[in-house]
All heavy atoms as a GROMACS GRO file, in nm:
protein
  564
    1MET      N    1  10.560   9.430  10.128
    1MET     CA    2  10.418   9.449  10.144
    1MET      C    3  10.362   9.523  10.022
    1MET      O    4  10.407   9.630   9.987
    1MET     CB    5  10.390   9.530  10.272
    1MET     CG    6  10.244   9.558  10.293
    1MET     SD    7  10.211   9.652  10.442
    1MET     CE    8  10.210   9.816  10.375
    2LYS      N    9  10.264   9.463   9.958
    2LYS     CA   10  10.199   9.523   9.842
    2LYS      C   11  10.060   9.567   9.884
    2LYS      O   12   9.988   9.493   9.950
    2LYS     CB   13  10.191   9.420   9.730
    2LYS     CG   14  10.129   9.470   9.603
    2LYS     CD   15  10.129   9.361   9.497
    2LYS     CE   16  10.057   9.406   9.374
    2LYS     NZ   17  10.046   9.297   9.276
    3THR      N   18  10.022   9.688   9.846
    3THR     CA   19   9.890   9.738   9.882
    3THR      C   20   9.798   9.738   9.761
    3THR      O   21   9.843   9.722   9.647
    3THR     CB   22   9.898   9.882   9.938
    3THR    OG1   23   9.945   9.969   9.835
    3THR    CG2   24   9.989   9.889  10.059
    4LEU      N   25   9.670   9.756   9.786
    4LEU     CA   26   9.571   9.759   9.678
    4LEU      C   27   9.599   9.875   9.583
    4LEU      O   28   9.575   9.865   9.463
    4LEU     CB   29   9.431   9.771   9.739
    4LEU     CG   30   9.313   9.768   9.644
    4LEU    CD1   31   9.314   9.641   9.561
    4LEU    CD2   32   9.183   9.778   9.721
    5LYS      N   33   9.653   9.983   9.634
    5LYS     CA   34   9.687  10.099   9.550
    5LYS      C   35   9.793  10.063   9.446
    5LYS      O   36   9.793  10.115   9.335
    5LYS     CB   37   9.736  10.213   9.637
    5LYS     CG   38   9.774  10.337   9.559
    5LYS     CD   39   9.828  10.444   9.652
    5LYS     CE   40   9.885  10.556   9.570
    5LYS     NZ   41  10.030  10.554   9.563
    6GLU      N   42   9.882   9.972   9.479
    6GLU     CA   43   9.993   9.933   9.390
    6GLU      C   44   9.955   9.820   9.294
    6GLU      O   45  10.033   9.788   9.206
    6GLU     CB   46  10.112   9.889   9.474
    6GLU     CG   47  10.166   9.998   9.564
    6GLU     CD   48  10.256   9.944   9.674
    6GLU    OE1   49  10.264   9.821   9.693
    6GLU    OE2   50  10.319  10.027   9.741
    7ALA      N   51   9.838   9.760   9.310
    7ALA     CA   52   9.796   9.648   9.224
    7ALA      C   53   9.774   9.698   9.081
    7ALA      O   54   9.725   9.808   9.059
    7ALA     CB   55   9.669   9.585   9.279
    8ALA      N   56   9.812   9.615   8.986
    8ALA     CA   57   9.801   9.651   8.844
    8ALA      C   58   9.656   9.647   8.798
    8ALA      O   59   9.576   9.566   8.846
    8ALA     CB   60   9.884   9.555   8.761
    9ILE      N   61   9.623   9.734   8.703
    9ILE     CA   62   9.489   9.736   8.645
    9ILE      C   63   9.466   9.603   8.573
    9ILE      O   64   9.552   9.555   8.501
    9ILE     CB   65   9.475   9.855   8.548
    9ILE    CG1   66   9.491   9.986   8.622
    9ILE    CG2   67   9.340   9.850   8.477
    9ILE    CD1   68   9.502  10.107   8.533
   10GLY      N   69   9.350   9.544   8.594
   10GLY     CA   70   9.316   9.418   8.532
   10GLY      C   71   9.359   9.296   8.611
   10GLY      O   72   9.334   9.183   8.570
   11SER      N   73   9.422   9.317   8.726
   11SER     CA   74   9.466   9.203   8.806
   11SER      C   75   9.364   9.170   8.915
   11SER      O   76   9.284   9.254   8.955
   11SER     CB   77   9.602   9.233   8.871
   11SER     OG   78   9.591   9.338   8.963
   12THR      N   79   9.369   9.046   8.959
   12THR     CA   80   9.285   9.002   9.071
   12THR      C   81   9.379   8.974   9.187
   12THR      O   82   9.477   8.901   9.172
   12THR     CB   83   9.206   8.875   9.034
   12THR    OG1   84   9.123   8.905   8.921
   12THR    CG2   85   9.117   8.831   9.149
   13VAL      N   86   9.348   9.032   9.302
   13VAL     CA   87   9.433   9.017   9.420
   13VAL      C   88   9.350   8.964   9.536
   13VAL      O   89   9.228   8.971   9.534
   13VAL     CB   90   9.500   9.151   9.458
   13VAL    CG1   91   9.597   9.196   9.351
   13VAL    CG2   92   9.397   9.259   9.484
   14LYS      N   93   9.419   8.912   9.636
   14LYS     CA   94   9.354   8.859   9.756
   14LYS      C   95   9.397   8.942   9.876
   14LYS      O   96   9.515   8.972   9.893
   14LYS     CB   97   9.395   8.713   9.775
   14LYS     CG   98   9.330   8.645   9.892
   14LYS     CD   99   9.375   8.501   9.900
   14LYS     CE  100   9.322   8.435  10.025
   14LYS     NZ  101   9.376   8.299  10.039
   15VAL      N  102   9.302   8.979   9.960
   15VAL     CA  103   9.330   9.061  10.078
   15VAL      C  104   9.400   8.977  10.183
   15VAL      O  105   9.353   8.868  10.219
   15VAL     CB  106   9.199   9.122  10.135
   15VAL    CG1  107   9.229   9.201  10.262
   15VAL    CG2  108   9.131   9.210  10.032
   16ILE      N  109   9.513   9.026  10.232
   16ILE     CA  110   9.589   8.961  10.337
   16ILE      C  111   9.558   9.023  10.473
   16ILE      O  112   9.535   8.954  10.570
   16ILE     CB  113   9.742   8.973  10.311
   16ILE    CG1  114   9.777   8.911  10.176
   16ILE    CG2  115   9.822   8.911  10.423
   16ILE    CD1  116   9.749   8.765  10.167
   17LYS      N  117   9.558   9.157  10.477
   17LYS     CA  118   9.538   9.227  10.604
   17LYS      C  119   9.488   9.368  10.577
   17LYS      O  120   9.521   9.428  10.474
   17LYS     CB  121   9.671   9.233  10.680
   17LYS     CG  122   9.663   9.295  10.816
   17LYS     CD  123   9.796   9.290  10.887
   17LYS     CE  124   9.784   9.352  11.024
   17LYS     NZ  125   9.909   9.350  11.097
   18ILE      N  126   9.410   9.420  10.670
   18ILE     CA  127   9.366   9.558  10.662
   18ILE      C  128   9.435   9.634  10.775
   18ILE      O  129   9.420   9.598  10.892
   18ILE     CB  130   9.213   9.569  10.676
   18ILE    CG1  131   9.146   9.493  10.563
   18ILE    CG2  132   9.170   9.715  10.675
   18ILE    CD1  133   8.997   9.480  10.579
   19HIS      N  134   9.513   9.734  10.739
   19HIS     CA  135   9.583   9.815  10.838
   19HIS      C  136   9.492   9.927  10.885
   19HIS      O  137   9.390   9.955  10.824
   19HIS     CB  138   9.713   9.872  10.778
   19HIS     CG  139   9.809   9.765  10.738
   19HIS    ND1  140   9.894   9.704  10.826
   19HIS    CD2  141   9.831   9.704  10.619
   19HIS    CE1  142   9.965   9.613  10.764
   19HIS    NE2  143   9.929   9.610  10.636
   20GLY      N  144   9.529   9.994  10.989
   20GLY     CA  145   9.444  10.099  11.044
   20GLY      C  146   9.377  10.047  11.169
   20GLY      O  147   9.392   9.930  11.206
   21GLU      N  148   9.301  10.133  11.232
   21GLU     CA  149   9.236  10.093  11.356
   21GLU      C  150   9.105  10.168  11.376
   21GLU      O  151   9.080  10.268  11.310
   21GLU     CB  152   9.329  10.114  11.475
   21GLU     CG  153   9.384  10.255  11.485
   21GLU     CD  154   9.489  10.267  11.593
   21GLU    OE1  155   9.589  10.194  11.588
   21GLU    OE2  156   9.468  10.350  11.682
   22GLY      N  157   9.026  10.116  11.464
   22GLY     CA  158   8.903  10.184  11.504
   22GLY      C  159   8.801  10.196  11.393
   22GLY      O  160   8.780  10.105  11.313
   23ALA      N  161   8.739  10.313  11.388
   23ALA     CA  162   8.628  10.339  11.296
   23ALA      C  163   8.672  10.331  11.149
   23ALA      O  164   8.594  10.288  11.064
   23ALA     CB  165   8.567  10.475  11.325
   24LEU      N  166   8.794  10.371  11.120
   24LEU     CA  167   8.842  10.368  10.981
   24LEU      C  168   8.853  10.224  10.929
   24LEU      O  169   8.809  10.194  10.819
   24LEU     CB  170   8.977  10.439  10.971
   24LEU     CG  171   9.030  10.464  10.831
   24LEU    CD1  172   8.928  10.541  10.748
   24LEU    CD2  173   9.159  10.542  10.838
   25LYS      N  174   8.909  10.137  11.010
   25LYS     CA  175   8.919   9.996  10.972
   25LYS      C  176   8.780   9.935  10.958
   25LYS      O  177   8.752   9.860  10.866
   25LYS     CB  178   9.001   9.919  11.076
   25LYS     CG  179   9.024   9.774  11.039
   25LYS     CD  180   9.116   9.708  11.140
   25LYS     CE  181   9.142   9.563  11.102
   25LYS     NZ  182   9.235   9.499  11.194
   26ARG      N  183   8.691   9.968  11.048
   26ARG     CA  184   8.553   9.918  11.044
   26ARG      C  185   8.483   9.965  10.918
   26ARG      O  186   8.407   9.891  10.856
   26ARG     CB  187   8.479   9.964  11.171
   26ARG     CG  188   8.329   9.943  11.172
   26ARG     CD  189   8.279   9.802  11.151
   26ARG     NE  190   8.332   9.704  11.240
   26ARG     CZ  191   8.327   9.572  11.217
   26ARG    NH1  192   8.268   9.526  11.109
   26ARG    NH2  193   8.378   9.488  11.300
   27HIS      N  194   8.507  10.089  10.878
   27HIS     CA  195   8.446  10.145  10.757
   27HIS      C  196   8.489  10.066  10.633
   27HIS      O  197   8.407  10.034  10.547
   27HIS     CB  198   8.483  10.293  10.743
   27HIS     CG  199   8.423  10.361  10.625
   27HIS    ND1  200   8.287  10.373  10.607
   27HIS    CD2  201   8.479  10.421  10.518
   27HIS    CE1  202   8.264  10.436  10.493
   27HIS    NE2  203   8.379  10.467  10.438
   28ILE      N  204   8.617  10.034  10.624
   28ILE     CA  205   8.668   9.956  10.511
   28ILE      C  206   8.604   9.817  10.512
   28ILE      O  207   8.561   9.766  10.408
   28ILE     CB  208   8.822   9.946  10.517
   28ILE    CG1  209   8.883  10.085  10.492
   28ILE    CG2  210   8.874   9.847  10.414
   28ILE    CD1  211   9.032  10.093  10.515
   29MET      N  212   8.594   9.755  10.628
   29MET     CA  213   8.535   9.622  10.638
   29MET      C  214   8.385   9.625  10.608
   29MET      O  215   8.332   9.531  10.548
   29MET     CB  216   8.561   9.565  10.777
   29MET     CG  217   8.707   9.533  10.800
   29MET     SD  218   8.743   9.482  10.968
   29MET     CE  219   8.669   9.320  10.969
   30ASP      N  220   8.317   9.732  10.641
   30ASP     CA  221   8.174   9.747  10.611
   30ASP      C  222   8.149   9.755  10.461
   30ASP      O  223   8.039   9.722  10.415
   30ASP     CB  224   8.116   9.869  10.680
   30ASP     CG  225   8.097   9.851  10.830
   30ASP    OD1  226   8.100   9.735  10.876
   30ASP    OD2  227   8.080   9.953  10.900
   31MET      N  228   8.247   9.798  10.384
   31MET     CA  229   8.234   9.804  10.239
   31MET      C  230   8.251   9.667  10.176
   31MET      O  231   8.236   9.651  10.055
   31MET     CB  232   8.338   9.901  10.179
   31MET     CG  233   8.307  10.046  10.207
   31MET     SD  234   8.417  10.156  10.118
   31MET     CE  235   8.551  10.174  10.236
   32GLY      N  236   8.285   9.565  10.256
   32GLY     CA  237   8.299   9.429  10.205
   32GLY      C  238   8.442   9.384  10.186
   32GLY      O  239   8.466   9.273  10.141
   33ILE      N  240   8.537   9.470  10.218
   33ILE     CA  241   8.678   9.434  10.203
   33ILE      C  242   8.724   9.368  10.333
   33ILE      O  243   8.745   9.435  10.433
   33ILE     CB  244   8.763   9.558  10.171
   33ILE    CG1  245   8.712   9.626  10.044
   33ILE    CG2  246   8.909   9.521  10.159
   33ILE    CD1  247   8.774   9.760  10.016
   34THR      N  248   8.734   9.236  10.329
   34THR     CA  249   8.773   9.161  10.447
   34THR      C  250   8.887   9.065  10.411
   34THR      O  251   8.913   9.039  10.294
   34THR     CB  252   8.655   9.079  10.504
   34THR    OG1  253   8.604   8.995  10.400
   34THR    CG2  254   8.544   9.169  10.554
   35LYS      N  255   8.952   9.011  10.513
   35LYS     CA  256   9.064   8.919  10.493
   35LYS      C  257   9.017   8.799  10.410
   35LYS      O  258   8.912   8.742  10.436
   35LYS     CB  259   9.117   8.873  10.629
   35LYS     CG  260   9.238   8.786  10.619
   35LYS     CD  261   9.288   8.750  10.757
   35LYS     CE  262   9.408   8.657  10.746
   35LYS     NZ  263   9.458   8.618  10.877
   36GLY      N  264   9.095   8.765  10.308
   36GLY     CA  265   9.063   8.651  10.222
   36GLY      C  266   8.976   8.685  10.103
   36GLY      O  267   8.958   8.603  10.014
   37CYS      N  268   8.924   8.806  10.097
   37CYS     CA  269   8.836   8.850   9.989
   37CYS      C  270   8.916   8.868   9.860
   37CYS      O  271   9.028   8.916   9.861
   37CYS     CB  272   8.771   8.982  10.030
   37CYS     SG  273   8.665   9.053   9.906
   38SER      N  274   8.856   8.830   9.748
   38SER     CA  275   8.920   8.844   9.617
   38SER      C  276   8.871   8.975   9.554
   38SER      O  277   8.752   9.002   9.551
   38SER     CB  278   8.882   8.725   9.530
   38SER     OG  279   8.957   8.724   9.414
   39ILE      N  280   8.965   9.056   9.503
   39ILE     CA  281   8.932   9.187   9.447
   39ILE      C  282   8.990   9.199   9.306
   39ILE      O  283   9.109   9.170   9.284
   39ILE     CB  284   8.990   9.301   9.534
   39ILE    CG1  285   8.926   9.298   9.673
   39ILE    CG2  286   8.967   9.436   9.469
   39ILE    CD1  287   8.985   9.400   9.768
   40TYR      N  288   8.908   9.242   9.212
   40TYR     CA  289   8.951   9.268   9.075
   40TYR      C  290   8.966   9.418   9.057
   40TYR      O  291   8.874   9.494   9.086
   40TYR     CB  292   8.847   9.213   8.976
   40TYR     CG  293   8.876   9.248   8.832
   40TYR    CD1  294   8.983   9.189   8.764
   40TYR    CD2  295   8.798   9.340   8.763
   40TYR    CE1  296   9.010   9.221   8.632
   40TYR    CE2  297   8.824   9.372   8.631
   40TYR     CZ  298   8.930   9.313   8.567
   40TYR     OH  299   8.958   9.345   8.436
   41VAL      N  300   9.083   9.463   9.014
   41VAL     CA  301   9.111   9.606   8.995
   41VAL      C  302   9.068   9.643   8.853
   41VAL      O  303   9.128   9.603   8.756
   41VAL     CB  304   9.260   9.637   9.017
   41VAL    CG1  305   9.285   9.786   9.000
   41VAL    CG2  306   9.306   9.591   9.153
   42ARG      N  307   8.959   9.721   8.842
   42ARG     CA  308   8.903   9.758   8.711
   42ARG      C  309   8.973   9.877   8.649
   42ARG      O  310   9.017   9.873   8.536
   42ARG     CB  311   8.755   9.789   8.726
   42ARG     CG  312   8.674   9.668   8.767
   42ARG     CD  313   8.530   9.692   8.751
   42ARG     NE  314   8.511   9.742   8.615
   42ARG     CZ  315   8.396   9.777   8.565
   42ARG    NH1  316   8.289   9.769   8.636
   42ARG    NH2  317   8.385   9.821   8.442
   43LYS      N  318   8.978   9.988   8.722
   43LYS     CA  319   9.035  10.113   8.669
   43LYS      C  320   9.100  10.193   8.781
   43LYS      O  321   9.066  10.176   8.897
   43LYS     CB  322   8.925  10.202   8.611
   43LYS     CG  323   8.852  10.151   8.492
   43LYS     CD  324   8.756  10.259   8.444
   43LYS     CE  325   8.619  10.202   8.424
   43LYS     NZ  326   8.520  10.301   8.391
   44VAL      N  327   9.189  10.282   8.741
   44VAL     CA  328   9.247  10.379   8.833
   44VAL      C  329   9.240  10.514   8.765
   44VAL      O  330   9.276  10.527   8.648
   44VAL     CB  331   9.394  10.343   8.867
   44VAL    CG1  332   9.454  10.448   8.958
   44VAL    CG2  333   9.404  10.206   8.931
   45ALA      N  334   9.190  10.613   8.835
   45ALA     CA  335   9.180  10.748   8.779
   45ALA      C  336   9.319  10.801   8.745
   45ALA      O  337   9.419  10.756   8.802
   45ALA     CB  338   9.110  10.840   8.878
   46PRO      N  339   9.328  10.897   8.653
   46PRO     CA  340   9.459  10.948   8.609
   46PRO      C  341   9.553  10.993   8.721
   46PRO      O  342   9.672  10.972   8.714
   46PRO     CB  343   9.422  11.066   8.518
   46PRO     CG  344   9.288  11.032   8.466
   46PRO     CD  345   9.219  10.958   8.578
   47LEU      N  346   9.499  11.052   8.825
   47LEU     CA  347   9.584  11.096   8.936
   47LEU      C  348   9.589  10.993   9.048
   47LEU      O  349   9.641  11.020   9.156
   47LEU     CB  350   9.534  11.231   8.990
   47LEU     CG  351   9.543  11.346   8.891
   47LEU    CD1  352   9.484  11.473   8.950
   47LEU    CD2  353   9.686  11.372   8.847
   48GLY      N  354   9.533  10.874   9.023
   48GLY     CA  355   9.541  10.765   9.121
   48GLY      C  356   9.430  10.764   9.223
   48GLY      O  357   9.428  10.679   9.311
   49ASP      N  358   9.337  10.856   9.216
   49ASP     CA  359   9.231  10.864   9.316
   49ASP      C  360   9.098  10.892   9.246
   49ASP      O  361   9.086  10.996   9.182
   49ASP     CB  362   9.263  10.976   9.415
   49ASP     CG  363   9.182  10.968   9.542
   49ASP    OD1  364   9.123  10.863   9.568
   49ASP    OD2  365   9.179  11.069   9.615
   50PRO      N  366   9.000  10.809   9.248
   50PRO     CA  367   8.988  10.682   9.320
   50PRO      C  368   9.029  10.561   9.238
   50PRO      O  369   9.059  10.572   9.120
   50PRO     CB  370   8.837  10.675   9.348
   50PRO     CG  371   8.776  10.740   9.229
   50PRO     CD  372   8.872  10.851   9.190
   51VAL      N  373   9.026  10.446   9.303
   51VAL     CA  374   9.052  10.317   9.241
   51VAL      C  375   8.918  10.246   9.229
   51VAL      O  376   8.845  10.236   9.327
   51VAL     CB  377   9.149  10.232   9.327
   51VAL    CG1  378   9.171  10.096   9.266
   51VAL    CG2  379   9.279  10.305   9.350
   52GLU      N  380   8.884  10.198   9.109
   52GLU     CA  381   8.757  10.128   9.090
   52GLU      C  382   8.784   9.978   9.094
   52GLU      O  383   8.866   9.926   9.019
   52GLU     CB  384   8.694  10.167   8.957
   52GLU     CG  385   8.554  10.112   8.941
   52GLU     CD  386   8.488  10.160   8.814
   52GLU    OE1  387   8.495  10.282   8.786
   52GLU    OE2  388   8.431  10.076   8.744
   53ILE      N  389   8.714   9.909   9.185
   53ILE     CA  390   8.734   9.766   9.204
   53ILE      C  391   8.601   9.692   9.197
   53ILE      O  392   8.495   9.753   9.209
   53ILE     CB  393   8.803   9.737   9.340
   53ILE    CG1  394   8.718   9.789   9.457
   53ILE    CG2  395   8.942   9.795   9.343
   53ILE    CD1  396   8.773   9.753   9.594
   54THR      N  397   8.610   9.561   9.174
   54THR     CA  398   8.494   9.475   9.178
   54THR      C  399   8.519   9.367   9.282
   54THR      O  400   8.624   9.302   9.280
   54THR     CB  401   8.469   9.408   9.040
   54THR    OG1  402   8.450   9.510   8.943
   54THR    CG2  403   8.347   9.319   9.044
   55LEU      N  404   8.426   9.351   9.375
   55LEU     CA  405   8.436   9.247   9.476
   55LEU      C  406   8.298   9.202   9.517
   55LEU      O  407   8.204   9.281   9.514
   55LEU     CB  408   8.514   9.295   9.599
   55LEU     CG  409   8.447   9.398   9.690
   55LEU    CD1  410   8.496   9.379   9.830
   55LEU    CD2  411   8.475   9.538   9.644
   56ARG      N  412   8.285   9.075   9.549
   56ARG     CA  413   8.159   9.018   9.597
   56ARG      C  414   8.040   9.050   9.507
   56ARG      O  415   7.928   9.070   9.553
   56ARG     CB  416   8.130   9.063   9.739
   56ARG     CG  417   8.238   9.024   9.838
   56ARG     CD  418   8.204   9.070   9.977
   56ARG     NE  419   8.314   9.055  10.067
   56ARG     CZ  420   8.337   8.947  10.141
   56ARG    NH1  421   8.256   8.844  10.133
   56ARG    NH2  422   8.441   8.942  10.221
   57GLY      N  423   8.066   9.064   9.376
   57GLY     CA  424   7.958   9.086   9.281
   57GLY      C  425   7.911   9.230   9.264
   57GLY      O  426   7.810   9.255   9.201
   58TYR      N  427   7.983   9.326   9.320
   58TYR     CA  428   7.947   9.466   9.299
   58TYR      C  429   8.071   9.551   9.276
   58TYR      O  430   8.183   9.510   9.304
   58TYR     CB  431   7.863   9.522   9.414
   58TYR     CG  432   7.936   9.536   9.546
   58TYR    CD1  433   7.995   9.656   9.583
   58TYR    CD2  434   7.944   9.430   9.636
   58TYR    CE1  435   8.061   9.670   9.704
   58TYR    CE2  436   8.008   9.443   9.756
   58TYR     CZ  437   8.067   9.563   9.790
   58TYR     OH  438   8.132   9.575   9.909
   59GLU      N  439   8.049   9.670   9.222
   59GLU     CA  440   8.159   9.762   9.192
   59GLU      C  441   8.169   9.866   9.302
   59GLU      O  442   8.068   9.909   9.358
   59GLU     CB  443   8.135   9.829   9.057
   59GLU     CG  444   8.133   9.730   8.944
   59GLU     CD  445   8.089   9.791   8.812
   59GLU    OE1  446   8.061   9.912   8.808
   59GLU    OE2  447   8.081   9.716   8.715
   60LEU      N  448   8.291   9.907   9.329
   60LEU     CA  449   8.317  10.001   9.438
   60LEU      C  450   8.430  10.094   9.397
   60LEU      O  451   8.529  10.051   9.339
   60LEU     CB  452   8.356   9.922   9.563
   60LEU     CG  453   8.393   9.997   9.689
   60LEU    CD1  454   8.269  10.066   9.746
   60LEU    CD2  455   8.448   9.902   9.792
   61SER      N  456   8.415  10.222   9.424
   61SER     CA  457   8.524  10.318   9.405
   61SER      C  458   8.582  10.347   9.542
   61SER      O  459   8.511  10.383   9.636
   61SER     CB  460   8.471  10.448   9.342
   61SER     OG  461   8.433  10.424   9.210
   62LEU      N  462   8.713  10.329   9.552
   62LEU     CA  463   8.782  10.339   9.680
   62LEU      C  464   8.884  10.450   9.675
   62LEU      O  465   8.964  10.458   9.580
   62LEU     CB  466   8.850  10.204   9.707
   62LEU     CG  467   8.897  10.174   9.846
   62LEU    CD1  468   8.780  10.169   9.944
   62LEU    CD2  469   8.969  10.040   9.846
   63ARG      N  470   8.884  10.536   9.775
   63ARG     CA  471   8.982  10.644   9.781
   63ARG      C  472   9.123  10.588   9.794
   63ARG      O  473   9.144  10.482   9.850
   63ARG     CB  474   8.951  10.736   9.900
   63ARG     CG  475   8.817  10.802   9.887
   63ARG     CD  476   8.794  10.895  10.000
   63ARG     NE  477   8.873  11.015   9.976
   63ARG     CZ  478   8.873  11.120  10.056
   63ARG    NH1  479   8.800  11.121  10.164
   63ARG    NH2  480   8.946  11.224  10.027
   64LYS      N  481   9.218  10.663   9.744
   64LYS     CA  482   9.359  10.621   9.745
   64LYS      C  483   9.408  10.594   9.887
   64LYS      O  484   9.477  10.497   9.912
   64LYS     CB  485   9.444  10.729   9.678
   64LYS     CG  486   9.590  10.696   9.667
   64LYS     CD  487   9.667  10.791   9.577
   64LYS     CE  488   9.649  10.935   9.612
   64LYS     NZ  489   9.734  11.025   9.534
   65GLU      N  490   9.369  10.678   9.981
   65GLU     CA  491   9.414  10.660  10.119
   65GLU      C  492   9.360  10.531  10.181
   65GLU      O  493   9.426  10.468  10.264
   65GLU     CB  494   9.377  10.780  10.205
   65GLU     CG  495   9.228  10.804  10.219
   65GLU     CD  496   9.194  10.935  10.284
   65GLU    OE1  497   9.224  11.039  10.225
   65GLU    OE2  498   9.139  10.932  10.395
   66TYR      N  499   9.240  10.488  10.140
   66TYR     CA  500   9.185  10.360  10.187
   66TYR      C  501   9.255  10.243  10.118
   66TYR      O  502   9.281  10.141  10.181
   66TYR     CB  503   9.035  10.352  10.162
   66TYR     CG  504   8.950  10.444  10.247
   66TYR    CD1  505   8.817  10.464  10.218
   66TYR    CD2  506   9.003  10.511  10.355
   66TYR    CE1  507   8.738  10.547  10.294
   66TYR    CE2  508   8.926  10.595  10.433
   66TYR     CZ  509   8.793  10.612  10.403
   66TYR     OH  510   8.714  10.695  10.479
   67ALA      N  511   9.283  10.258   9.989
   67ALA     CA  512   9.350  10.152   9.913
   67ALA      C  513   9.490  10.124   9.969
   67ALA      O  514   9.538  10.010   9.963
   67ALA     CB  515   9.357  10.189   9.766
   68GLU      N  516   9.554  10.224  10.024
   68GLU     CA  517   9.688  10.207  10.081
   68GLU      C  518   9.683  10.126  10.210
   68GLU      O  519   9.785  10.072  10.253
   68GLU     CB  520   9.753  10.343  10.109
   68GLU     CG  521   9.793  10.416   9.982
   68GLU     CD  522   9.843  10.557  10.009
   68GLU    OE1  523   9.811  10.614  10.116
   68GLU    OE2  524   9.912  10.611   9.923
   69MET      N  525   9.568  10.116  10.274
   69MET     CA  526   9.555  10.043  10.400
   69MET      C  527   9.527   9.895  10.380
   69MET      O  528   9.530   9.818  10.475
   69MET     CB  529   9.442  10.104  10.483
   69MET     CG  530   9.464  10.246  10.520
   69MET     SD  531   9.319  10.309  10.602
   69MET     CE  532   9.394  10.387  10.741
   70VAL      N  533   9.498   9.853  10.257
   70VAL     CA  534   9.463   9.715  10.228
   70VAL      C  535   9.585   9.643  10.172
   70VAL      O  536   9.629   9.671  10.061
   70VAL     CB  537   9.344   9.708  10.130
   70VAL    CG1  538   9.308   9.562  10.103
   70VAL    CG2  539   9.224   9.784  10.184
   71GLU      N  540   9.639   9.548  10.249
   71GLU     CA  541   9.754   9.469  10.206
   71GLU      C  542   9.703   9.350  10.125
   71GLU      O  543   9.612   9.280  10.169
   71GLU     CB  544   9.832   9.421  10.328
   71GLU     CG  545   9.958   9.346  10.296
   71GLU     CD  546  10.036   9.306  10.420
   71GLU    OE1  547  10.014   9.364  10.527
   71GLU    OE2  548  10.117   9.213  10.406
   72VAL      N  549   9.764   9.328  10.007
   72VAL     CA  550   9.718   9.221   9.918
   72VAL      C  551   9.834   9.136   9.869
   72VAL      O  552   9.950   9.171   9.885
   72VAL     CB  553   9.644   9.280   9.794
   72VAL    CG1  554   9.519   9.354   9.835
   72VAL    CG2  555   9.735   9.370   9.713
   73GLU      N  556   9.799   9.022   9.811
   73GLU     CA  557   9.901   8.936   9.748
   73GLU      C  558   9.860   8.904   9.607
   73GLU      O  559   9.743   8.905   9.573
   73GLU     CB  560   9.923   8.807   9.826
   73GLU     CG  561   9.809   8.710   9.821
   73GLU     CD  562   9.840   8.578   9.889
   73GLU    OE1  563   9.947   8.562   9.945
   73GLU    OE2  564   9.753   8.493   9.886
   0.00000   0.00000   0.00000
């Protein structure tokens, strides 16, 4: 299982599954990260938090703990 946190800078990945439950999973999905969505990893901060991504035509900074919940291929 590869997560969004482990994706290489400059790579484009596809969301397979979002782990977690309840309000936390809903929060991630409300940001536009859904199954089948294509995500481009732009930058990662020096300590790994946050991860800057581009999806659905906009840029988003995602906390490391949220990035670990997104399974990608």
